[in-house]
C-alpha positions as CSV (number, residue, x, y, z in Angstrom):
1,A,38.5,-7.5,10.6
2,M,38.0,-10.8,9.0
3,A,38.9,-12.3,5.6
4,T,37.0,-14.8,3.4
5,A,38.3,-16.9,0.6
6,M,36.0,-15.5,-2.1
7,I,33.1,-13.3,-1.1
8,S,33.6,-10.6,1.5
9,L,31.6,-10.4,4.7
10,K,30.0,-7.2,3.4
11,E,28.8,-8.9,0.2
12,R,27.4,-11.8,2.0
13,Q,25.4,-9.6,4.3
14,K,24.2,-7.6,1.3
15,E,23.1,-10.9,-0.4
16,T,21.2,-11.9,2.7
17,I,19.4,-8.6,2.9
18,K,18.5,-8.7,-0.8
19,A,17.1,-12.2,-0.4
20,M,15.1,-11.0,2.6
21,L,13.5,-8.3,0.5
22,N,12.7,-10.6,-2.4
23,V,9.2,-11.5,-1.3
24,G,6.2,-11.8,-3.5
25,S,8.1,-12.3,-6.7
26,A,6.4,-14.4,-9.4
27,P,7.7,-17.9,-9.8
28,K,9.9,-18.5,-12.8
29,Q,7.7,-21.3,-14.1
30,D,4.9,-18.7,-14.6
31,P,4.9,-17.8,-18.3
32,D,3.6,-14.3,-17.5
33,A,6.4,-13.7,-15.0
34,T,8.7,-10.7,-15.6
35,D,11.9,-9.4,-14.1
36,S,10.1,-6.6,-12.4
37,P,10.1,-7.0,-8.6
38,S,6.9,-7.0,-6.6
39,W,6.4,-3.7,-4.6
40,K,6.6,-3.7,-0.9
41,I,7.1,-1.6,2.3
42,F,10.3,-1.9,4.2
43,V,10.0,-1.3,8.0
44,F,13.1,-1.2,10.2
45,D,14.2,-0.1,13.7
46,K,17.2,2.2,14.2
47,Y,19.7,-0.7,14.4
48,G,18.2,-2.3,11.3
49,Q,18.7,1.0,9.5
50,N,22.3,1.2,10.7
51,I,22.9,-2.3,9.2
52,V,21.3,-1.7,5.9
53,S,22.5,1.9,5.2
54,P,26.2,1.2,4.5
55,I,25.5,-1.7,2.1
56,V,22.2,-1.1,0.3
57,S,21.6,2.3,-1.3
58,V,18.1,3.9,-1.8
59,P,18.2,3.2,-5.6
60,E,19.1,-0.4,-4.9
61,L,16.1,-0.7,-2.5
62,H,13.9,0.7,-5.3
63,D,15.3,-1.9,-7.7
64,L,14.3,-4.6,-5.1
65,G,10.7,-3.3,-5.2
66,V,10.8,-1.1,-2.0
67,T,8.4,1.7,-2.5
68,L,8.6,3.0,1.0
69,H,11.2,2.5,3.8
70,L,9.9,3.6,7.1
71,P,11.0,3.5,10.8
72,L,9.0,1.0,12.9
73,H,8.2,3.6,15.6
74,S,7.0,6.3,13.2
75,D,3.4,7.2,12.4
76,R,2.8,5.0,9.4
77,D,-0.3,5.1,7.2
78,A,-2.0,1.8,6.2
79,V,-1.2,0.4,2.8
80,P,-3.6,-2.6,2.8
81,D,-2.7,-3.8,-0.6
82,A,1.1,-4.0,-0.1
83,P,3.3,-6.6,1.7
84,A,5.6,-5.3,4.5
85,V,9.1,-6.6,5.2
86,Y,10.2,-5.9,8.8
87,F,13.9,-5.9,9.8
88,V,14.2,-5.3,13.6
89,T,15.8,-6.4,16.8
90,P,13.5,-8.6,19.0
91,T,13.0,-6.1,21.8
92,P,9.8,-5.9,23.8
93,A,9.0,-2.5,22.4
94,N,9.5,-3.6,18.8
95,V,7.4,-6.7,19.3
96,A,4.6,-4.7,20.9
97,R,4.7,-2.3,17.9
98,I,4.4,-5.1,15.4
99,C,1.4,-6.5,17.3
100,Q,-0.1,-3.0,17.1
101,D,0.4,-3.1,13.3
102,F,-1.5,-6.4,13.2
103,R,-4.4,-4.9,15.1
104,N,-4.4,-1.8,12.9
105,Q,-4.4,-4.0,9.7
106,L,-1.7,-1.9,8.2
107,Y,-0.5,-4.2,5.4
108,D,-1.6,-7.0,3.1
109,S,1.0,-9.4,4.6
110,Y,3.8,-9.3,7.2
111,H,7.3,-10.8,6.7
112,L,9.1,-10.6,10.0
113,N,12.9,-10.7,10.0
114,F,14.7,-10.4,13.3
115,I,18.3,-9.3,13.5
116,S,19.1,-11.7,16.3
117,P,17.0,-14.7,17.5
118,V,13.6,-14.0,18.8
119,G,12.5,-15.6,22.1
120,R,9.7,-18.1,22.5
121,D,7.7,-15.7,24.7
122,Q,7.9,-13.0,22.0
123,L,6.8,-15.5,19.3
124,E,3.8,-16.4,21.4
125,E,3.0,-12.7,21.9
126,L,3.2,-12.2,18.1
127,A,1.1,-15.3,17.4
128,G,-1.6,-14.3,19.9
129,A,-1.8,-10.8,18.5
130,A,-2.1,-12.1,14.9
131,V,-4.9,-14.5,15.9
132,E,-6.7,-11.8,17.9
133,A,-6.4,-9.4,14.9
134,G,-7.6,-12.1,12.5
135,C,-4.5,-11.8,10.4
136,A,-2.6,-15.0,11.2
137,A,-2.8,-16.1,7.6
138,Q,-1.2,-12.8,6.5
139,V,2.0,-13.5,8.4
140,G,4.1,-14.8,5.6
141,K,7.3,-15.7,7.5
142,V,9.2,-15.2,10.8
143,Y,13.0,-15.5,10.3
144,D,16.0,-15.2,12.6
145,Q,18.4,-13.5,10.1
146,Y,21.6,-13.6,12.3
147,L,22.7,-10.2,11.0
148,N,23.7,-8.6,14.3
149,F,26.7,-6.6,13.1
150,I,27.3,-3.6,10.8
151,A,29.6,-4.3,7.8
152,L,31.4,-1.0,7.1
153,E,34.0,-2.3,4.6
154,K,34.7,-5.5,2.7
155,D,36.0,-7.4,5.8
156,L,35.5,-4.8,8.6
157,F,32.5,-4.8,10.9
158,L,31.2,-3.2,14.0
159,M,29.3,-5.1,16.7
160,R,26.9,-2.3,17.2
161,Q,26.5,1.4,16.5
162,Q,24.1,2.5,19.2
163,D,25.1,1.9,22.8
164,R,28.5,0.7,21.6
165,E,30.0,1.7,25.0
166,D,28.0,-1.3,26.4
167,V,30.4,-3.7,24.6
168,S,33.6,-1.7,25.0
169,Y,36.9,-2.6,26.7
170,F,35.8,-0.3,29.6
171,A,32.5,-2.2,29.9
172,L,34.4,-5.5,30.4
173,N,36.9,-4.1,32.9
174,R,34.9,-1.7,35.0
175,P,33.7,-2.8,38.5
176,A,30.3,-4.5,37.8
177,K,28.1,-7.3,38.9
178,D,28.7,-10.7,37.3
179,T,25.3,-10.6,35.6
180,E,26.3,-7.3,33.9
181,I,29.5,-8.7,32.6
182,E,27.6,-11.8,31.4
183,N,25.2,-9.6,29.5
184,V,28.1,-7.8,27.8
185,V,29.8,-11.1,26.9
186,A,26.5,-12.5,25.6
187,S,26.0,-9.4,23.4
188,I,29.5,-9.9,21.9
189,V,29.0,-13.6,21.4
190,D,25.7,-13.0,19.6
191,S,27.3,-10.5,17.2
192,L,30.3,-12.8,16.5
193,F,28.0,-15.8,16.0
194,S,26.0,-13.7,13.4
195,V,29.2,-13.0,11.6
196,F,30.1,-16.7,11.3
197,V,26.6,-17.7,10.3
198,T,26.7,-15.0,7.5
199,L,30.2,-16.3,6.4
200,G,29.1,-19.9,6.6
201,A,32.3,-20.6,8.5
202,V,33.3,-22.4,11.6
203,P,35.8,-20.5,13.7
204,I,39.1,-22.0,14.9
205,I,39.5,-21.1,18.6
206,R,43.0,-21.5,20.0
207,C,43.5,-21.2,23.8
């Protein structure tokens, strides 16, 4: 658990997700602009769903202009006149599926939000697929969101829901190769770093 001076960790994560979904809104200087959100498709993987579910309800998603919210690895129909907001972990399988979406011309534009930082090789794979599919101009943004944790309560969070045994006390203390332990520590560090980025705080570490 962790406390903040004013806004809770859960509220900060919620604000970040709402800002992420606020794509395609008319600029305020437009005299014809209204308060109505632009409609969009929300695409997520299982971990992204675990992050969003405790803090943003389905009615709130609708208020943000989300007409459909769909798993990344489901059979999705093309909606060529709607933008899509992706919220996924940067795994090889997820990146490959996004590249497939490019090739299938599923959406009007693509806004890619990665839960943790995406690697250079994966960015190059995405860029190559977008160019090959002729949709490079339709890729609106690629963001590292640093949201690699699940906020359950105001100031209580989990590092992960799926495969949580991989970052458990047992995982750190069982007989294992150094590289395996390093991977566990790296996963924990990535989640904690995301928490501090979301809080906008610098931790005090005492040894």
